[in-house]
N, C-alpha and C positions, 0 to 999 in steps of 0.2 A: 421774774425768774432769772436766775443767774447760773448759766451752764458751767462756767468755770468754777464757781463756788460749789455746785453740786458734785463736780468731779473731785474736788478737795474733800468734801464730806464722805463720798464713797470710798476714798482712800484711807479714811480714818478707821482703824480697827476698833470695833465695839462689840465683840462677842460678849454674850451675857455675863455680867459681873465685871466687865472691863469697859464700862461706858465712860470712864473718867476722862479719856482724851476727847471724846465727843462733847462732853460737858464743858471742858476747858475751852474748846473752840467756840461753843455757843456763847459763853461768857465774854470771850474776847471780841465778839461782834457787837455787843451792847454793854460796854463797860460802865455806862451810867445807869443801867437798868436795875430793877428790883427783881430778884429771883427767889422762887420758893423751891426748896429741895426736900427730898426725904432720904432715908438711910439705905434705900435699895437702888439708888442711882438715878431716880427721876428728877427732872428739873423743869421749871416753868417760869417764863417771863410774865410778870404781873403788870397789867395795864389797869390801874385803879381808877374807878369812876369817881367824879365829884358828887355824884348823887348819894345821899345818905341811905344806908341800909340797902345798898344795891344788890341785885341778884348776882350769882356767880356762874360764869360760862367757861367751860374747859374745852380747849381744842388741843388734841394730843395725837401723837403717833408713837410707834415703837422706836426705842433708841438702840436696842441690841439686835444684832444680826445672828443668823444661823451659824452654829459652830459645833466643834467637836472637842473632846478632851482626851489627852494621851493617858492610857491606862496600863501599857506593858511594852516591853522591848525585846526584840530578837535580832541582834546584829544591827543592821541599818533599817530594819522594819519595825515600825511602832504601831501596835494595835490601839484602837480608840473606841470611845463611846460617843454616841450622838447625844447632844444636849437636848434634842427634840427629835421625835421620830422623823427620819429622812429616808427616802427611797434610795437603795443602793445605786439605782440608775442615775440619780443625781450626783453621785460621788465618784464613780469609777473614772480614773484618769484625770481627775480635776487637780490643778495646781493649787497648793495651799501655802499659807503662812502660819508658822508656829511661834506663838508669843512665848519667849523664854523668860527665865527668872530675872535676867538683867535688863528686861524691857527692850531687847532687840529681837529680830525675827529670823527664824530659819526657814529656808525654802524646802518644799517637799512636793511629792505627787502621790495621789492615792492609787494603789495598784492591787492586783490580786495574784495569789500564788496557786489558786485552785485550778485554773484552766490556762492552757496556751490559747489565747483568744484568737490568734491567727490560724489555729488548726481546728478549733471547736467554737464555731460562731453561734451555736445553739447551746445556751447554758442557763443556769439558774443561780445567780450570784446573790448571796445574802451579806448583810453587814459584817458578820463574823469572818467572811472570806476576804475582807479588805484590810489593808494596812497602809500606813504612810511610809514611803521610801524617802529618807533624808540622809545626807552625809554629814550633818552637823552633829558633832559629838556631845554638844552641851544641851541637847533636848532632854527634858526630865519628865517623869511621871507627873501628871497633873497639869501640864502645860496646855493652854488653850489653842485651838486651831480654827482658822477662818479660811474661806476661799481667798485665793489671790485675785486681786482686782486687775482687770484689763478694760478700763473705761474707754468707750468709743462713742463717737457721734456719727451716725450713718444715715444720710438722707432724712434728716430731721427726726431720727429715732435714737434713743440712748440705749446702749448695751453696757451692762455693768452687773456686778454682784450687788445684792442688798438694796435694790431700788424700792422694794416694798417698804423699807424703813427710811432710807436716806432721801429718796425723792420726796416723800411726804414731809420730812424734816425741812427740806429746802422750801416747800410751800409754806410751812409755818414761819420760817425766817422771813420770807417775802411778805407775809401778812403782818408781821411785827413792824417791818420797815414802813408799810403803808398806814398802819393804824396807830403807831405809838404817839403821834401828835394830835390824835382825834379824841375828844372827850365822849365816851360812850355812856349809855344809861345803865350799864352793868359792868361789874368787874370781870375782866377777861384774863384768862390764864392760858398761855400758849407754850408748848414745849414737848418734851418726849418722856416716855415712861421707860424706866430701866427694868431689866429682867422681865420683859413682857413677851417678846417673841418666843422665848423658851418657857413654855408652860404658863404664861401670863402671871408669873409670880409677883410682879410689881404693880399689876393693874389695879387691884383693889387698894393696895397701900397708898398709891398716889391719889386715888379718889377720896380716901379718908383724910388725907392731908388738906386737900382743897375743899372738900364737901360741896361739889358743884350742884347747881340747880338745873343745869342742862349741859350735855356733853356731845360734842362731835368728834368722832375718832376717824383720823385719816389713815387709809390703808389701801393696798392694792387688791384688785380682784382678778383671779386667774382667767386669762383669755382661753387657754387650751381647753377644749371640750366644754365650752360654755356658750352663752348667747352673746358674748362680747367680741369686739374686734378693735384694732387700733383706730383711733380717731372717732371713737364713740363719745368722747367728751367725759362729762362728770357721770360717775356711777354711784348709786346708793344701794346699800345692802337691805334686802327685804327679809332675809332669813339666814341664820346659821344655826348650828345644832344646839347652841346655848342661849340664843336671843331672838326674840321678835321685837322689832323696833317699836317705840311709842307711836301709836297710830296718828295722833294729832300732830306730833312733831314731824313725822314723815309727810303728812298731808301739807303742813305749812311749808316745809322745805320744797316739796315738789311743785307747790303753787308759785314759788318764787324762782326756782332754779330748774332749768331743763336738765333732767337726769335720767339715765337708763337704769332699770331695775336689775338686781342681781340676786340669785338664789344659790347658795352654796353651803357646804358643811364646815369649812375652815373658820375657826373662831378668831376674834380679834379683841383688842382691849375693851371695845364697847360691850362685848359679851360679859364682861366682869364689872366694868364701871357702873353699869345700870343697876347692879346688885349691891350698892352701898347700904349702910344701915338704914337710911331713910328712903332709899331708892332714888335713882337719877334718870330722867328721860334721856335716852341716848340714841345716836344714829351713827352708822358707819358710812363714810363717804370717801370716794377716791377715784381712781382711774383703772382701766384695764392694764394688766401687766402680764406678759408672757413668760412662763418659766419661774414662777415664784419659788424661792428657796433652792433653786438649782445651781446658783453660782453664776449663771448667765441669764440675767433677766433683761427684758426689752420693754420699753414703753415709748409712747409718742410724745414729743415735746409739745405739740399742739394740745394734747389732752391735759398735760400738766399745767400749761398756761391757762386753759379754760377752768381748771379746778381752782387755781389761785385767784383768778379774777372773779369767778362765781362766788367763792367763799367771802371775798371782800365785799361784794355787793350784798350778800346775805347778812353779814355781820353788821354792816352800816345801818341797815334797816331793822335789825332784829329787836323784837320786843319779847322779853322772857315772860311768858304767861303762866299764871298760877294753875291753869287747867291742863298743862302738859302732864 
């Protein structure tokens, strides 16, 4: 794990449809690597096995982060649409960056004109009551908006935006560094899926490009109001509203890796990758994260290290079975 690199990744703006900067950074880390890409922004580093007719294993995370899009203007106030359903409670008074047409950023803050909040502390704010206050005259309709990042390391915990995506990407990079000189019995594809946080638009597309025989999707699992806490280590998804994991794959993983179970409704790429044309045994794996999609996410460095080390151990000994 490389915390300095993770901070750099978190600072890269990758709102859905704008993953190009993250893709360029990925390629710069492995200039001699072979990459597989699709037309929706997904990219995977290919570790090719010397074994003929090798099975294909896909390890992926989301590349795009939660964002907004400007849709109207009234003076210095800009209304917006959420690219994915987001609670107004996650947005009010958040500092944001607006990606302008010239690839520079405007600074702004999300405000409300509906209430004087210091006079009316009981209120019911909806998305339509919010707007972005900015004094940059060059902001345009259709500009993409992301949370402004304030990356911090506090007592072995990381505080940042988009850890649900960016921390998982750091794990994938660390796995490539460890595995790229090892000859595995299967073809391994490691990378991120474009346009996946926002509606999982790219999840199925990437799976069709790779056509994996097995897939592990790296994701965060919400700590708030769940059975998780910091320092619980590796977490494995048992249920979301669109997927039940392959039972044999789940059993095999749990027999090799100590992992805590998680039940939740929030879907991830695995919820869609397993529904490829021929079907793909899939499992969602990750760590507990507090405040997913809120712009201020928190995770344990120890949890992230355990995830990286455990996945390495699992992949080294992995035998892709026909009965999955």
